[in-house]
N, C-alpha and C positions, 0 to 999 in steps of 0.2 A: 784472523783471529778470532775465536772459540770463548767462551759462555765454561763457568766450572762445571754446566750443567746438560748435559748435555742432551736433554731434552729438548731444555729450555729450546737449545741453537735451532733442534727438529722443528718444533711449535715455533718458532722467531723466523724460522726463514718454509711454512706457513700461509703463509704472504708475502711471498716473495708472489708472484704467478700474479694473483690483488695486483698488485702493486707496480709490478712494470705494465698489464694489461688499462690498470688504469693512469699513463705517464706517468707515478709514481720514478725518479731515479734513485738508486742504492748504493748505493758504495760503500765497498766495505777492508776498513781500518788498515792497511796491514801493519807498519808501524809500532807493536804493540798490543796496552787491551787501553780500552778509552772507557770508560766508565760517565763524562758526564755530555747530556742534554743539551740541547740548545737550538730555539728559537727567537728565528730573527724575522718581524713584519714592518714589509714595510719603509727599513731607516728608521722607525720611527718610534716601537719598544724590542724590549728582548725578554730572554728569560735566558738562565745557564745555571743550575748543579741534578742533582743526582739523583730526584725522583722522575723513576720509569708511569707513561701510562697504564698503566693494569692495576686488578681486585687489588695486586696482594699492598704496590705497594701506598697506595692510597687512605687500605684498610689496616693494613702494619705495617709500615715498616717508617721506622723516622731521618725520611727524609729532608732536601729541601734547597728551594733550588731561588732565583733574587733573579730578578724582574728591576725592566732597567727604563730608563728616556733616556740614559744619555747621547746622547751622540758617538762623546770621540767614545766610550763602551760601547758603542755597539758597532764602530768599527774596528772595532779592534776582535768583536766578538767580530767578525766575519772575513779581517785577517787573517786571525788563525779559522775561521774555518776552509776556507778555501789553503790558505798550507796544509789541514786534514786531509781536500778532499785530493790533491797532491800526492800524499804518501794512502791515497785508497784504490782499490780496485776495485772499477763499474759492473755492478750486476747485466751482462747485457740479458734483451729475451733472446735474442738467437742462441745461447753457448745455455741457459735457464734451463730452458724446452727439455737439451737435447741430454739431460744430471741420471745421472744412475741412476733406473726407479727401484734399486731396496729406498734410498735417501728418499722418491713420490713418496711413499708404501711407511716410511718410517716421520714423513715426515705428517701426511693423510689421516697417518693412528694419533694424530698430537692433539683437532681437531676438541675431541667431548672430552680433552679438559686445558681448555685456553681460560675457561672463565675463573682456575684455581693457579696461573699463574702468571 
């Protein structure tokens, strides 16, 4: 799935190499558009909402998240997360490093504008 702005897609993917090298797993959702961001910590705390972790969202966008410690809610969020992972494709290091050279160049060109996205 892609965003509405191609430059944002390249900027997002420009972080994949660092993330994959650090051992972070990346899954690309294939069942449609996903906008919600979910975070679950130790099955004791969770947040779900539309807020992006970027400068524009913090400074200009009117977005919101819900934070909860409800075990029932956290359980449902986890269940939904694993259902979404099942509908996703994992980005694997072996495939990632073999991607088209033109994409690598476009991803690199987004670095100077990361703070604006």
